[in-house]
C-alpha angles and dihedrals in degrees: 000000000000116000114245109292110232116199091176108047118192095207111080142166121231094244091043094051092046092048093051091049091048095050092045092048092047090054094047090051096042099051100064093031094057092058088065103031121040112215104253104236138093113011089351095057115136141156128269098063100099130251121351138207128202108288093232094060091038089061092049094049096046099042101039096075089065100061093032094050092042093050094047094050092043092053097041097045097063142020094214136023138208124233093256091052092049093047092051091048089050091052092050093048092043089062100037102040088055093043092047105039110015109032095055091059094047097048121104116232094029091151093063116110123267118193114252087220093063092044091052093050090049091050091053091048095048093045087061101034103052097047095042092053093047091049092051092050095048104032111020107040113073091178090064092058091068122076088216086078087075089073095044112116090232091058093045094047093041096051091046091054092045095054093041089054091045091053092047091048095050094045090051091050090049091053092050094048091053098048091091127057117226109291095016121125133191132051134291135188110270120226137185134051113029089343083086088074110018138035096223113038088151089064093041089053094049093049089049090050095057096040086055092047091050092052092045094048096037092203129134095237091053090051091048090050092050089052091049091050091055091044091052102040104035096067091042090053089055089051091050091049093050090047092053092049092050096045100044120049090194096051109141106267094207095056115109126209105246113331114064112245092352117063 
């Protein structure tokens, strides 16, 4: 019998409470703002946003605080861990170790400029997001201390969604990386996988990942992060879709932006 799963714990820690409030506020601010201002990196890079650094190192700097902060808090907040806690930590690190230390060195165009401003904002976000999720998993979720949670429908459904999203995300990245031959520059229309139906399966996969993680963990910070991921990536997917349609006259007319057959 699993102890009552509390998504909204009453006991908090000052840093934890501040971090949750910051991430939630960041998401609430970002969602409407990104419909009017496209984040200036990648294919949407443009001048007027201050100094830049190479995109490859920008990705490392801005993503690394998440796995490092998560791991430190996870290790320091408990002397022993349950199987659900360890599996959730593994899921977090599976995504973020790759995103921080592998993806930047596989990406094409890693020497393009990335605004220091966007890197700095991402650093602040990840310094809050990784530790707060680790603290919630280790210290504020009694249901995760019991191995019986492994059989709970929320954990089973959540982990299934997480790994489905992870696979979609990685396949989409693989397709994008292999669009260009060595030495080629510019953009092409991606095909295959979920690109048959949507312009941004990488964003769809990442949103699915963190919705799954939030269901599997059943903690408030995980839910807040899932909401932030949607708030950040949904408007950008619409911008990508519009960009593809404007750049390529032969872009598939039936292809949606981020939700197959819907939007």
